[in-house]
C-alpha positions in Angstrom: 96.9 95.1 78.7 97.1 98.5 80.3 95.9 101.3 78.1 97.1 104.9 77.8 94.4 106.4 79.9 95.0 104.0 82.8 98.8 104.7 82.7 98.2 108.4 82.6 96.1 108.1 85.8 99.0 106.3 87.5 101.4 108.9 86.3 99.2 111.6 87.9 99.2 109.5 91.2 95.5 108.9 90.9 94.0 106.0 92.9 92.1 103.6 90.8 90.2 100.4 91.6 86.6 99.1 91.8 86.5 97.9 95.4 87.1 99.4 98.8 89.3 101.3 99.6 90.4 102.0 96.0 87.0 103.2 94.8 87.2 106.1 97.3 90.3 107.6 95.5 91.8 108.2 98.9 95.5 107.2 99.1 95.5 107.3 102.9 92.7 104.7 103.0 94.7 102.5 100.6 97.8 102.8 102.8 95.7 101.6 105.8 94.6 98.6 103.7 98.2 97.9 102.8 99.1 98.0 106.5 96.6 95.2 107.1 98.2 93.1 104.4 101.7 93.7 105.8 100.4 92.7 109.3 99.1 89.5 107.7 102.6 88.9 106.2 104.1 89.4 109.6 102.0 86.5 110.9 104.6 84.2 109.4 107.0 84.0 112.4 109.8 82.6 110.2 110.0 85.9 108.3 111.2 89.4 109.0 108.8 91.8 107.2 110.0 95.4 107.1 107.7 97.9 105.3 108.6 101.5 104.5 105.6 103.7 104.7 107.7 106.9 104.7 108.5 107.1 100.9 112.2 106.5 101.7 112.0 109.4 104.1 110.9 112.1 101.6 109.0 112.8 98.5 106.3 110.5 97.2 106.3 106.9 96.0 103.4 105.2 94.2 104.2 102.0 96.2 105.1 100.7 99.6 108.4 98.8 99.6 108.6 95.8 101.9 111.8 93.9 102.6 111.3 90.3 103.5 114.1 88.2 105.0 114.4 84.9 106.9 114.5 84.9 110.7 116.9 82.0 110.6 119.3 84.2 108.7 119.7 81.6 105.9 119.6 84.5 103.5 122.2 86.6 105.4 125.9 86.7 105.7 127.7 88.5 108.5 131.2 90.2 108.3 132.9 91.5 111.4 135.6 94.1 111.4 136.8 95.2 114.9 133.7 96.5 116.7 131.7 96.8 113.5 129.3 94.1 112.2 127.8 94.2 108.7 124.9 92.0 107.7 124.4 91.3 104.0 121.0 90.0 103.2 119.8 88.5 99.9 116.0 88.6 100.4 112.8 89.6 98.7 111.7 93.1 98.0 108.0 93.6 97.5 106.4 96.6 95.9 102.8 97.2 96.9 101.0 99.8 94.7 99.2 102.4 96.8 97.4 103.6 93.6 95.8 100.4 92.4 95.5 96.8 93.6 98.7 95.4 92.0 102.0 94.2 93.5 105.3 92.9 92.4 108.4 91.3 93.9 112.0 90.4 93.1 115.3 89.5 94.6 117.2 92.3 96.3 120.2 92.8 98.5 120.6 95.1 101.4 123.1 95.6 104.2 123.0 96.9 107.8 126.2 97.9 109.7 126.3 98.2 113.4 129.0 99.5 115.7 129.0 98.5 119.3 125.4 97.2 118.7 124.1 100.6 117.3 123.1 100.9 113.6 125.5 103.2 111.9 124.8 102.6 108.2 123.3 100.5 105.5 122.3 100.2 101.9 119.4 98.9 99.9 118.5 98.6 96.2 115.5 98.8 94.0 113.9 96.1 91.8 113.1 96.2 88.1 110.9 93.8 86.0 113.8 91.3 85.6 114.3 91.1 89.4 111.6 88.4 89.7 113.7 86.0 87.7 116.6 86.4 90.1 114.7 85.0 93.1 116.3 81.9 94.6 113.5 79.4 94.2 115.2 76.9 96.4 115.4 79.3 99.3 112.1 81.1 98.7 109.7 78.7 96.9 107.3 77.8 99.7 107.5 81.2 101.4 106.8 83.2 98.2 103.7 81.0 97.6 102.4 82.0 101.1 103.1 85.7 100.3 101.2 85.3 97.0 98.2 83.7 98.8 98.1 86.6 101.3 97.9 89.2 98.5 95.3 87.1 96.6 93.1 87.1 99.8 93.2 90.9 99.7 92.4 91.1 96.0 95.9 92.4 95.0 97.0 91.1 91.6 100.6 90.0 90.9 102.0 91.7 87.8 104.1 89.7 85.4 107.6 90.5 84.2 106.3 90.6 80.6 103.6 93.1 81.5 106.0 95.4 83.3 108.8 95.2 80.9 106.8 96.6 77.9 108.0 99.9 76.7 105.4 102.7 76.5 105.3 104.2 73.0 103.1 107.2 73.8 104.3 110.4 75.3 103.5 110.5 79.0 105.8 111.9 81.7 106.3 110.2 85.0 107.7 112.0 88.1 110.4 109.5 88.9 114.1 109.4 89.8 114.2 105.7 89.2 114.1 105.6 85.4 114.5 107.6 82.2 112.6 107.6 78.9 111.7 105.4 77.2 109.6 104.3 80.1 108.4 100.8 80.8 104.9 100.0 82.2 106.8 99.2 85.4 107.7 102.9 85.8 104.0 103.9 85.9 103.1 101.4 88.6 106.3 101.9 90.7 107.7 105.4 90.7 109.3 107.7 93.3 110.3 111.3 93.3 112.3 112.9 96.0 
């Protein structure tokens, strides 16, 4: 479905799309557009929506990662050890491309540790094409449908696991610390270099 020229453009971090703001080629304009989508996701007061527009604090990412968890903590377990509290969340991780109007999501786990009420540590993972199959449908079914509807309203297309898992058989390099050759289509849409 995605030809070599298109994937080469993504590998060069070129913005591509045929409607505003993508047609401008300006990534800052796309990020403003993504902020509008994230704000719409935050309208669901049963969810905690946490975007990272800082590229994990350094480097460049071809996507904006957004952690989504439940306000009722039904996806979170807490473990207390003296004056430390660690919260383990099994939520959704959404990747929103800032190069082209596509997105993807999957199950992910992260933790936050506090000591005397102050955050002192944490961890977070990444998703891959197979992560979508790991989503707890019972816990997330209705909510993920609302998330999909929001992206659809903003003309963002949900990629499929089959599309993203395809290995690329032509020689293109991607600046990424998240994968090694042979690359999958996923690595062109969602790459990060520190």
